C-alpha positions as CSV (number, residue, x, y, z in Angstrom):
1,M,43.5,151.9,67.6
2,F,45.4,149.0,69.8
3,D,48.9,147.8,68.2
4,D,49.1,144.2,68.7
5,D,52.1,144.9,71.3
6,D,49.4,147.0,73.6
7,K,46.6,143.9,74.0
8,I,45.2,143.4,77.0
9,Y,45.1,139.9,78.2
10,D,41.5,138.5,80.0
11,E,43.0,135.3,80.8
12,A,46.1,134.0,82.5
13,D,48.4,130.8,81.0
14,V,48.3,128.3,83.9
15,T,50.3,125.9,82.0
16,P,53.7,127.0,83.9
17,M,51.7,126.4,87.0
18,L,50.2,122.9,86.4
19,D,54.0,121.8,85.2
20,L,55.3,123.3,88.4
21,S,52.6,121.1,90.2
22,Y,53.3,117.8,88.6
23,V,57.2,118.2,89.3
24,L,56.2,118.9,93.2
25,L,53.7,115.9,92.8
26,V,56.7,113.5,92.1
27,I,58.7,114.6,94.2
28,F,56.4,114.2,97.2
29,I,55.9,110.6,95.7
30,I,59.3,110.3,95.3
31,L,60.0,111.3,99.3
32,T,57.2,109.4,100.7
33,T,57.8,106.1,99.3
34,A,61.9,106.6,100.1
35,S,60.9,107.3,103.8
36,V,58.9,104.4,104.5
37,Q,61.1,101.9,102.8
38,G,64.0,103.5,104.8
39,I,62.4,102.6,108.3
40,E,64.8,101.1,110.6
41,V,63.7,97.7,112.5
42,N,65.3,95.5,115.1
43,L,63.8,92.1,114.2
44,P,63.2,89.2,116.6
45,Q,65.8,86.5,116.7
46,A,65.0,83.2,115.4
47,S,66.8,79.8,116.8
48,D,68.3,77.4,114.6
49,K,65.7,74.5,115.2
50,P,63.2,74.0,112.1
51,S,60.6,76.0,112.0
52,L,56.8,74.6,113.1
53,A,55.4,76.6,109.6
54,E,57.9,73.9,107.7
55,P,55.3,72.1,105.2
56,Q,55.2,68.9,107.0
57,T,52.7,67.4,104.3
58,K,54.2,64.2,102.3
59,A,53.5,64.0,98.9
60,V,53.2,60.2,97.5
61,S,53.1,60.2,93.7
62,I,52.6,57.5,91.0
63,T,53.6,57.3,88.1
64,P,52.1,56.1,84.7
65,D,54.5,52.7,84.8
66,G,53.6,52.3,88.4
67,S,56.7,53.6,90.0
68,I,55.8,55.1,93.6
69,F,57.8,58.4,94.4
70,L,57.8,59.4,98.2
71,D,58.0,63.3,97.9
72,A,60.9,63.2,95.0
73,Y,62.7,60.0,96.2
74,P,61.3,56.5,94.6
75,V,60.6,53.9,96.9
76,T,58.8,50.6,96.9
77,L,55.6,49.8,99.0
78,E,57.1,48.6,102.1
79,Q,59.7,51.3,102.2
80,L,57.1,53.8,101.8
81,E,55.4,52.2,104.7
82,S,58.6,52.4,106.9
83,L,59.1,56.3,106.0
84,L,55.3,57.0,106.6
85,L,55.5,55.4,110.0
86,Q,58.5,57.3,110.9
87,Y,57.3,60.2,110.1
88,K,54.1,59.1,111.8
89,A,56.2,59.1,114.8
90,V,57.5,62.3,114.8
91,N,54.1,64.3,113.7
92,P,50.8,62.1,114.6
93,E,48.3,64.0,112.4
94,L,50.7,63.8,109.4
95,P,48.9,64.8,106.2
96,V,49.7,63.1,102.9
97,V,48.5,63.8,99.4
98,V,48.6,61.3,96.8
99,K,49.1,62.1,93.4
100,A,48.4,59.4,90.6
101,D,48.7,59.8,86.9
102,S,45.6,59.5,85.0
103,S,46.9,56.6,83.2
104,V,47.8,54.5,85.8
105,Q,45.8,51.4,86.9
106,Y,43.7,51.2,89.9
107,Q,45.4,48.6,91.5
108,S,48.3,50.9,92.3
109,V,46.3,53.3,93.9
110,V,44.8,50.7,95.8
111,D,47.8,49.4,97.0
112,V,49.1,53.1,98.2
113,L,45.7,54.0,100.0
114,D,46.0,50.3,101.6
115,V,49.9,51.2,102.8
116,L,48.0,54.8,103.9
117,G,45.6,53.0,106.0
118,R,47.8,50.5,107.8
119,V,49.6,53.4,108.9
120,E,46.6,55.5,109.8
121,I,46.8,58.4,108.1
122,N,43.7,60.3,109.1
123,Q,44.8,63.7,107.2
124,L,44.6,61.9,103.3
125,G,44.1,64.0,99.6
126,L,44.0,62.9,96.3
127,V,45.6,65.6,93.8
128,T,43.2,66.1,91.0
129,Q,43.1,68.7,87.9
130,K,40.5,71.1,87.4
131,L,38.3,69.7,84.1
132,V,38.6,72.7,81.5
133,K,35.8,73.0,79.6
């Protein structure tokens, strides 16, 4: 009765329409992303002075052999006290953190804490490592 060429189709093939919608979606995403990145803004000018946001915290480290470092520079206890007094003159609320190796002798830590007490460092932190169970 009906040949293969004369078939009546009950449903439309939507695959080409879905392909087109995906391509349009990708184009939309690319264009909106490109337009956001291309916004021109006049940025304010900063002075050449050091920023107040620079970290002011000083780190005192004690190695396993008892060597003392202020930030990354080796110092003696006398040099540590002198340098901290200079830093404290600039910033009276100077924060200091002490990092001592777990195998260091306790007396070395006490000596550093004694220097910090003489310099009257009020903001003091002791760095520890989280215990792994």
